[in-house]
C-alpha positions as a Markdown table, in Angstrom:
| # | Residue | x | y | z |
|---|---|---|---|---|
| 1 | Met | 0.0 | 0.0 | 0.0 |
| 2 | Ala | 1.0 | 3.6 | -0.4 |
| 3 | Phe | 2.7 | 4.4 | 2.9 |
| 4 | Asn | 4.8 | 1.2 | 2.5 |
| 5 | Arg | 6.3 | 2.7 | -0.6 |
| 6 | Ile | 8.3 | 4.9 | 1.7 |
| 7 | Leu | 11.4 | 2.9 | 2.8 |
| 8 | Gly | 12.2 | 3.1 | 6.5 |
| 9 | Gln | 10.5 | 5.7 | 8.7 |
| 10 | Glu | 8.4 | 3.1 | 10.4 |
| 11 | Lys | 7.6 | 5.4 | 13.4 |
| 12 | Pro | 6.5 | 8.4 | 11.4 |
| 13 | Lys | 4.4 | 6.2 | 9.1 |
| 14 | Gln | 2.7 | 4.6 | 12.1 |
| 15 | Ile | 2.0 | 7.9 | 13.7 |
| 16 | Leu | 0.3 | 9.2 | 10.6 |
| 17 | Lys | -1.7 | 6.0 | 9.9 |
| 18 | Asn | -2.9 | 5.9 | 13.5 |
| 19 | Ala | -4.0 | 9.6 | 13.2 |
| 20 | Leu | -5.9 | 8.7 | 10.0 |
| 21 | Gln | -7.6 | 5.6 | 11.4 |
| 22 | Asn | -8.6 | 7.5 | 14.6 |
| 23 | Ser | -9.7 | 10.7 | 12.7 |
| 24 | Ser | -7.2 | 12.6 | 14.9 |
| 25 | Val | -5.1 | 14.3 | 12.2 |
| 26 | Ala | -3.6 | 17.5 | 13.5 |
| 27 | His | -4.2 | 20.8 | 11.7 |
| 28 | Ala | -0.5 | 21.3 | 11.2 |
| 29 | Tyr | 2.6 | 19.1 | 11.1 |
| 30 | Leu | 6.3 | 19.7 | 11.0 |
| 31 | Phe | 8.2 | 16.9 | 9.4 |
| 32 | Tyr | 11.9 | 17.3 | 10.2 |
| 33 | Gly | 15.1 | 15.4 | 9.7 |
| 34 | Gln | 18.0 | 15.5 | 7.3 |
| 35 | Glu | 17.6 | 16.1 | 3.6 |
| 36 | Ser | 16.1 | 13.4 | 1.3 |
| 37 | Ile | 14.9 | 10.7 | 3.7 |
| 38 | Gly | 11.2 | 10.6 | 2.8 |
| 39 | Lys | 9.6 | 13.6 | 4.4 |
| 40 | Lys | 8.1 | 15.0 | 1.2 |
| 41 | Lys | 6.9 | 11.6 | 0.2 |
| 42 | Ala | 5.2 | 11.1 | 3.5 |
| 43 | Ala | 3.5 | 14.5 | 3.2 |
| 44 | Ile | 2.2 | 13.6 | -0.3 |
| 45 | Glu | 0.9 | 10.2 | 1.0 |
| 46 | Leu | -0.9 | 11.9 | 3.9 |
| 47 | Ala | -2.5 | 14.4 | 1.5 |
| 48 | Lys | -3.6 | 11.5 | -0.7 |
| 49 | Ala | -5.0 | 9.5 | 2.2 |
| 50 | Leu | -7.1 | 12.4 | 3.4 |
| 51 | Asn | -8.7 | 12.9 | 0.0 |
| 52 | Cys | -8.9 | 9.3 | -1.2 |
| 53 | Gly | -12.3 | 7.8 | -1.9 |
| 54 | Ser | -11.1 | 4.3 | -1.4 |
| 55 | Ser | -8.5 | 4.4 | 1.4 |
| 56 | Ile | -8.0 | 1.2 | 3.5 |
| 57 | Asp | -6.7 | 1.4 | 7.1 |
| 58 | Gly | -5.3 | 4.9 | 6.5 |
| 59 | Asp | -3.6 | 3.9 | 3.2 |
| 60 | Pro | -4.6 | 5.8 | 0.0 |
| 61 | Cys | -5.6 | 3.5 | -2.9 |
| 62 | Asp | -3.2 | 5.2 | -5.4 |
| 63 | Gln | -5.7 | 4.5 | -8.2 |
| 64 | Cys | -8.5 | 7.0 | -7.8 |
| 65 | Ser | -8.6 | 10.4 | -9.6 |
| 66 | Ser | -7.8 | 12.2 | -6.4 |
| 67 | Cys | -4.7 | 10.1 | -5.6 |
| 68 | Arg | -3.4 | 10.5 | -9.1 |
| 69 | Lys | -3.9 | 14.3 | -9.2 |
| 70 | Ile | -2.2 | 14.8 | -5.9 |
| 71 | Glu | 0.7 | 12.6 | -7.0 |
| 72 | Asn | 1.0 | 14.8 | -10.1 |
| 73 | Asn | 0.5 | 18.0 | -8.3 |
| 74 | Thr | -2.6 | 18.9 | -10.3 |
| 75 | His | -5.3 | 18.6 | -7.6 |
| 76 | Pro | -7.1 | 21.9 | -7.0 |
| 77 | Asp | -7.0 | 21.4 | -3.2 |
| 78 | Phe | -3.4 | 20.4 | -3.0 |
| 79 | Phe | -0.8 | 23.2 | -2.8 |
| 80 | Phe | 3.0 | 22.7 | -2.8 |
| 81 | Leu | 5.2 | 25.6 | -2.0 |
| 82 | Glu | 9.0 | 25.6 | -2.2 |
| 83 | Pro | 11.8 | 28.3 | -2.0 |
| 84 | Leu | 12.7 | 30.2 | -5.2 |
| 85 | Lys | 15.7 | 32.2 | -6.1 |
| 86 | Ser | 14.9 | 35.9 | -6.5 |
| 87 | Thr | 17.5 | 36.2 | -9.2 |
| 88 | Pro | 19.5 | 33.7 | -11.2 |
| 89 | Thr | 22.6 | 34.8 | -9.4 |
| 90 | Ala | 21.1 | 34.7 | -5.9 |
| 91 | Arg | 23.1 | 32.6 | -3.4 |
| 92 | Glu | 20.1 | 31.0 | -1.8 |
| 93 | Ala | 16.4 | 30.4 | -2.6 |
| 94 | Ile | 13.9 | 31.8 | -0.2 |
| 95 | Ile | 10.1 | 31.8 | 0.4 |
| 96 | Lys | 8.9 | 35.4 | 0.3 |
| 97 | Ile | 5.8 | 36.9 | 1.9 |
| 98 | Glu | 4.1 | 37.2 | -1.5 |
| 99 | Ala | 4.1 | 33.4 | -1.9 |
| 100 | Ile | 2.6 | 33.0 | 1.6 |
| 101 | Arg | -0.1 | 35.6 | 0.9 |
| 102 | Glu | -1.0 | 33.8 | -2.3 |
| 103 | Leu | -1.2 | 30.5 | -0.4 |
| 104 | Gln | -3.4 | 32.1 | 2.2 |
| 105 | Arg | -5.7 | 33.4 | -0.5 |
| 106 | Lys | -6.2 | 29.9 | -1.9 |
| 107 | Leu | -6.7 | 28.4 | 1.6 |
| 108 | Ala | -9.5 | 30.9 | 2.4 |
| 109 | Tyr | -12.0 | 29.0 | 0.2 |
| 110 | Gln | -13.7 | 25.7 | 0.9 |
| 111 | Pro | -12.3 | 22.5 | -0.8 |
| 112 | Tyr | -13.1 | 22.6 | -4.5 |
| 113 | Glu | -13.0 | 18.9 | -5.3 |
| 114 | Gly | -11.6 | 17.0 | -2.3 |
| 115 | Lys | -12.4 | 16.6 | 1.4 |
| 116 | Val | -9.4 | 18.6 | 2.8 |
| 117 | Lys | -7.2 | 21.3 | 1.4 |
| 118 | Val | -3.6 | 20.3 | 2.0 |
| 119 | Ala | -0.7 | 22.8 | 1.8 |
| 120 | Val | 2.9 | 21.4 | 1.9 |
| 121 | Ile | 5.7 | 23.9 | 2.4 |
| 122 | Asp | 9.1 | 22.4 | 1.5 |
| 123 | Asp | 12.2 | 23.8 | 3.2 |
| 124 | Ala | 10.0 | 25.9 | 5.4 |
| 125 | Asp | 13.0 | 27.2 | 7.3 |
| 126 | Leu | 13.8 | 29.3 | 4.2 |
| 127 | Met | 10.8 | 31.5 | 4.8 |
| 128 | Asn | 12.1 | 35.0 | 5.3 |
| 129 | Leu | 11.0 | 36.8 | 8.5 |
| 130 | Gln | 8.1 | 38.6 | 6.9 |
| 131 | Ala | 6.8 | 35.4 | 5.3 |
| 132 | Ala | 7.2 | 33.4 | 8.6 |
| 133 | Asn | 5.3 | 36.0 | 10.6 |
| 134 | Ser | 2.5 | 36.1 | 8.0 |
| 135 | Phe | 2.3 | 32.3 | 8.0 |
| 136 | Leu | 2.2 | 32.3 | 11.8 |
| 137 | Lys | -1.2 | 34.0 | 11.6 |
| 138 | Thr | -2.5 | 31.1 | 9.5 |
| 139 | Leu | -1.2 | 28.6 | 12.0 |
| 140 | Glu | -2.9 | 30.5 | 14.8 |
| 141 | Glu | -6.3 | 30.6 | 13.0 |
| 142 | Pro | -6.2 | 27.8 | 10.5 |
| 143 | Pro | -8.9 | 27.8 | 7.9 |
| 144 | Ser | -11.5 | 25.0 | 8.1 |
| 145 | Ser | -10.9 | 21.7 | 6.3 |
| 146 | Thr | -7.2 | 22.5 | 5.9 |
| 147 | Leu | -4.0 | 20.7 | 6.7 |
| 148 | Leu | -0.7 | 22.4 | 6.8 |
| 149 | Ile | 2.5 | 20.4 | 6.5 |
| 150 | Leu | 5.9 | 22.0 | 7.0 |
| 151 | Ile | 9.1 | 20.2 | 5.9 |
| 152 | Ser | 12.5 | 21.1 | 7.2 |
| 153 | Ser | 16.0 | 19.8 | 7.3 |
| 154 | His | 17.0 | 22.7 | 9.7 |
| 155 | Pro | 14.1 | 23.2 | 12.1 |
| 156 | Phe | 16.2 | 25.3 | 14.5 |
| 157 | Lys | 16.0 | 28.1 | 11.9 |
| 158 | Leu | 12.2 | 28.2 | 12.2 |
| 159 | Leu | 10.5 | 30.6 | 14.6 |
| 160 | Pro | 9.8 | 28.9 | 17.9 |
| 161 | Thr | 6.2 | 30.1 | 17.7 |
| 162 | Ile | 5.7 | 28.3 | 14.4 |
| 163 | Ile | 7.2 | 25.0 | 15.8 |
| 164 | Ser | 5.0 | 25.3 | 18.9 |
| 165 | Arg | 1.8 | 25.3 | 16.8 |
| 166 | Cys | 2.7 | 22.2 | 14.8 |
| 167 | Gln | 2.8 | 18.5 | 15.8 |
| 168 | Thr | 6.4 | 17.6 | 15.1 |
| 169 | Ile | 7.4 | 14.3 | 13.6 |
| 170 | Arg | 11.1 | 13.4 | 13.3 |
| 171 | Phe | 12.4 | 11.4 | 10.4 |
| 172 | Gln | 15.6 | 9.4 | 10.8 |
| 173 | Pro | 18.4 | 8.9 | 8.3 |
| 174 | Leu | 17.8 | 5.8 | 6.1 |
| 175 | Asn | 19.7 | 2.7 | 7.0 |
| 176 | Pro | 22.4 | 1.4 | 4.5 |
| 177 | Glu | 20.2 | -1.5 | 3.3 |
| 178 | Asn | 17.4 | 1.0 | 2.2 |
| 179 | Ile | 19.9 | 3.3 | 0.6 |
| 180 | Lys | 21.5 | 0.5 | -1.4 |
| 181 | Arg | 18.1 | -0.8 | -2.4 |
| 182 | Ile | 17.1 | 2.6 | -3.8 |
| 183 | Leu | 20.4 | 3.0 | -5.6 |
| 184 | Lys | 20.0 | -0.4 | -7.3 |
| 185 | Glu | 16.6 | 0.7 | -8.5 |
| 186 | Thr | 17.7 | 4.1 | -9.7 |
| 187 | Val | 21.3 | 4.2 | -10.9 |
| 188 | Ser | 22.6 | 3.3 | -14.4 |
| 189 | Glu | 24.3 | 0.0 | -15.1 |
| 190 | Glu | 27.7 | 1.5 | -15.1 |
| 191 | Met | 27.1 | 2.8 | -11.6 |
| 192 | Ala | 25.6 | -0.4 | -10.4 |
| 193 | Glu | 28.8 | -2.3 | -9.5 |
| 194 | Asp | 28.9 | -3.5 | -5.9 |
| 195 | Ser | 32.0 | -1.5 | -5.1 |
| 196 | Thr | 30.4 | 1.7 | -6.4 |
| 197 | Leu | 27.1 | 1.1 | -4.6 |
| 198 | Asp | 28.9 | 0.4 | -1.4 |
| 199 | Phe | 30.9 | 3.6 | -1.6 |
| 200 | Arg | 27.9 | 5.7 | -2.4 |
| 201 | Thr | 25.9 | 4.0 | 0.4 |
| 202 | Ile | 28.7 | 4.9 | 2.9 |
| 203 | Arg | 28.9 | 8.4 | 1.6 |
| 204 | Ser | 25.1 | 8.9 | 1.7 |
| 205 | Arg | 24.9 | 9.4 | 5.5 |
| 206 | Gly | 21.4 | 8.1 | 5.2 |
| 207 | Ser | 20.3 | 10.6 | 2.5 |
| 208 | Val | 19.1 | 9.4 | -0.9 |
| 209 | Lys | 20.0 | 12.7 | -2.6 |
| 210 | Lys | 23.5 | 12.6 | -1.4 |
| 211 | Ala | 23.9 | 9.0 | -2.5 |
| 212 | Leu | 22.6 | 9.8 | -6.0 |
| 213 | Thr | 24.1 | 13.2 | -6.8 |
| 214 | Glu | 27.6 | 13.1 | -5.6 |
| 215 | Asp | 30.3 | 13.1 | -8.3 |
| 216 | Met | 32.7 | 10.5 | -6.9 |
| 217 | Glu | 35.7 | 11.8 | -9.0 |
| 218 | Asp | 35.2 | 15.3 | -7.6 |
| 219 | Ile | 34.9 | 14.0 | -4.1 |
| 220 | Ala | 38.1 | 11.9 | -4.5 |
| 221 | Asn | 40.0 | 15.0 | -5.7 |
| 222 | Ile | 38.7 | 17.4 | -3.0 |
| 223 | Arg | 39.5 | 14.8 | -0.3 |
| 224 | Glu | 43.0 | 14.3 | -1.6 |
| 225 | Glu | 43.5 | 18.1 | -1.6 |
| 226 | Met | 42.3 | 18.4 | 2.0 |
| 227 | Val | 44.3 | 15.5 | 3.3 |
| 228 | Asn | 47.4 | 17.1 | 1.7 |
| 229 | Leu | 46.4 | 20.4 | 3.4 |
| 230 | Leu | 46.0 | 18.7 | 6.8 |
| 231 | Gln | 49.4 | 17.0 | 6.4 |
| 232 | Asn | 51.3 | 20.1 | 5.6 |
| 233 | Ile | 49.5 | 23.1 | 7.2 |
| 234 | Ser | 51.8 | 25.2 | 9.5 |
| 235 | Phe | 53.1 | 28.7 | 9.9 |
| 236 | Asp | 56.1 | 27.6 | 7.8 |
| 237 | Arg | 53.7 | 27.1 | 4.9 |
| 238 | Met | 51.6 | 30.3 | 4.8 |
| 239 | Asp | 51.6 | 29.9 | 1.0 |
| 240 | Ile | 49.1 | 27.0 | 1.6 |
| 241 | Val | 46.9 | 29.2 | 3.7 |
| 242 | Phe | 46.6 | 32.0 | 1.2 |
| 243 | Ser | 46.4 | 29.9 | -1.9 |
| 244 | His | 43.6 | 27.7 | -0.5 |
| 245 | Ala | 41.7 | 30.7 | 1.0 |
| 246 | Lys | 41.8 | 32.6 | -2.3 |
| 247 | Ser | 40.8 | 29.5 | -4.4 |
| 248 | Trp | 37.9 | 28.5 | -2.1 |
| 249 | Ala | 36.6 | 32.1 | -1.8 |
| 250 | Arg | 36.0 | 32.1 | -5.6 |
| 251 | Gln | 33.9 | 28.9 | -5.4 |
| 252 | Ser | 30.8 | 30.2 | -3.7 |
| 253 | Asp | 28.7 | 27.4 | -5.1 |
| 254 | Gln | 31.0 | 24.8 | -3.5 |
| 255 | Trp | 31.5 | 26.3 | 0.0 |
| 256 | Glu | 29.0 | 24.0 | 1.7 |
| 257 | Met | 30.6 | 20.9 | 0.1 |
| 258 | Ile | 34.2 | 22.1 | 0.8 |
| 259 | Leu | 33.4 | 22.8 | 4.5 |
| 260 | Asn | 31.3 | 19.6 | 5.0 |
| 261 | Glu | 34.1 | 17.4 | 3.5 |
| 262 | Leu | 36.7 | 19.2 | 5.7 |
| 263 | Met | 34.6 | 18.8 | 8.8 |
| 264 | Glu | 34.0 | 15.1 | 8.2 |
| 265 | Leu | 37.7 | 14.4 | 7.5 |
| 266 | Val | 38.8 | 16.2 | 10.7 |
| 267 | Arg | 36.0 | 14.5 | 12.6 |
| 268 | Asp | 37.2 | 11.1 | 11.4 |
| 269 | Ile | 40.8 | 11.9 | 12.3 |
| 270 | Ala | 39.8 | 13.0 | 15.8 |
| 271 | Phe | 37.8 | 9.7 | 16.2 |
| 272 | Phe | 40.9 | 7.7 | 15.1 |
| 273 | Arg | 43.0 | 9.7 | 17.6 |
| 274 | Ser | 40.5 | 8.8 | 20.3 |
| 275 | Gly | 40.9 | 5.1 | 19.6 |
| 276 | Cys | 37.7 | 4.5 | 17.7 |
| 277 | Ser | 37.4 | 1.7 | 15.2 |
| 278 | Glu | 36.9 | 2.1 | 11.4 |
| 279 | Ser | 33.2 | 1.2 | 11.8 |
| 280 | Glu | 32.6 | 4.6 | 13.3 |
| 281 | Ile | 34.4 | 6.5 | 10.5 |
| 282 | Phe | 32.7 | 8.1 | 7.5 |
| 283 | Asn | 35.8 | 8.0 | 5.1 |
| 284 | Arg | 36.6 | 4.3 | 5.6 |
| 285 | Asp | 38.0 | 3.9 | 2.1 |
| 286 | Ile | 41.0 | 6.1 | 3.1 |
| 287 | Ala | 41.3 | 5.0 | 6.7 |
| 288 | Ser | 44.9 | 3.8 | 6.0 |
| 289 | Thr | 45.8 | 7.4 | 5.2 |
| 290 | Leu | 43.9 | 9.0 | 8.0 |
| 291 | Lys | 45.2 | 6.8 | 10.8 |
| 292 | Pro | 48.9 | 7.9 | 10.7 |
| 293 | Leu | 47.7 | 11.5 | 10.2 |
| 294 | Ala | 45.7 | 11.3 | 13.4 |
| 295 | Ala | 48.7 | 10.4 | 15.4 |
| 296 | Arg | 50.5 | 13.7 | 14.5 |
| 297 | Arg | 48.4 | 15.9 | 16.8 |
| 298 | Ser | 46.3 | 15.6 | 20.0 |
| 299 | Val | 42.6 | 15.0 | 20.2 |
| 300 | Lys | 42.3 | 18.6 | 21.5 |
| 301 | Ser | 44.1 | 20.0 | 18.4 |
| 302 | Trp | 41.8 | 18.1 | 16.0 |
| 303 | Leu | 38.7 | 19.2 | 17.9 |
| 304 | Glu | 39.9 | 22.8 | 17.7 |
| 305 | Met | 40.3 | 22.5 | 14.0 |
| 306 | Phe | 36.8 | 21.0 | 13.8 |
| 307 | Asn | 35.4 | 24.0 | 15.7 |
| 308 | Ala | 37.2 | 26.4 | 13.4 |
| 309 | Val | 35.5 | 24.8 | 10.3 |
| 310 | His | 32.1 | 24.9 | 12.1 |
| 311 | Thr | 32.5 | 28.6 | 12.9 |
| 312 | Thr | 33.5 | 29.4 | 9.3 |
| 313 | Lys | 30.5 | 27.5 | 7.9 |
| 314 | Ala | 28.2 | 29.5 | 10.2 |
| 315 | Ala | 29.8 | 32.8 | 9.1 |
| 316 | Leu | 29.5 | 32.0 | 5.4 |
| 317 | Ser | 25.8 | 31.4 | 5.7 |
| 318 | Gly | 25.5 | 35.1 | 6.1 |
| 319 | Asn | 27.3 | 37.8 | 4.1 |
| 320 | Ala | 30.8 | 37.3 | 5.6 |
| 321 | Asn | 34.0 | 38.1 | 3.6 |
| 322 | Ala | 34.7 | 34.5 | 2.4 |
| 323 | Gln | 38.5 | 34.9 | 1.8 |
| 324 | Leu | 39.0 | 36.5 | 5.2 |
| 325 | Phe | 37.1 | 33.8 | 7.0 |
| 326 | Phe | 38.9 | 31.0 | 5.1 |
| 327 | Glu | 42.2 | 32.6 | 6.0 |
| 328 | Asn | 41.3 | 32.9 | 9.6 |
| 329 | Met | 40.2 | 29.2 | 9.7 |
| 330 | Leu | 43.5 | 28.0 | 8.2 |
| 331 | Ile | 45.5 | 30.3 | 10.5 |
| 332 | Asp | 43.6 | 28.6 | 13.4 |
| 333 | Phe | 44.8 | 25.3 | 11.9 |
| 334 | Cys | 48.4 | 26.5 | 12.0 |
| 335 | Lys | 48.1 | 27.5 | 15.7 |
| 336 | Val | 47.4 | 23.9 | 16.7 |
| 337 | Ala | 49.5 | 22.2 | 14.0 |
């Protein structure tokens, strides 16, 4: 049945099916958890179940006109809102107040064809402040016959008053078996070798999108560059500091990937230095390189490097001077090298 098409997420699925069977569906939900683990699919299945004419034990039939229209996003009582970039060169997509007001206008009417109007807001944490405050009014006085579903990978960015007015359901990272199953059903034949699937599964961290979209050659190159950096960084090699900072500052579309890879490498090295086994390491395929590197510095030094990367990542989410922050981060590396 329909909810069973969502791999994993047994607890969220059971919560939703119980609510459907007991007619106790909340007026607003917040589905949260890391990116690409089934939150959006669950929202769509819930919308289908509420409007399905032939649902069984809370599961939509997937065959009726209502189910097919919601699946194809053509149902007049189903609304899907996601962030948009204000300009082609904008760094980040956002949800503006105009989009929220348009949604509110649509929700003001009674259902046109279905039983319940359902509005799904993907990446709800990317509502700007004006949009969030406007949407809060809808949560405080929800229209009749309406369900609101917020989806977020970063719920801490949402207004606390928005969170408090939603029933929250946490979605967990998918286990390796489910990730590998999805990969086998999705990837091309040339990517379907066991070694490639295993590597992508490990790299996924439980996220389908990460497993599918990563360019393994790019990842291998950036990790090699960063391992070399960690092996050689010191005040005697300030050329490394300035060349890397200047190069990274130019790659604004790669900042998140660069900093995430660096954080995970330093994290793995700190784990090795603490005596952890390979099973607890993300970058297991290069464990033989990371182990001797870990022994060069103390756990405290590696953790200070990790904190420096985390601080830089937070700064670059705003309008910070990228080159300056990259330089400061690498100088912090030199201090503990």
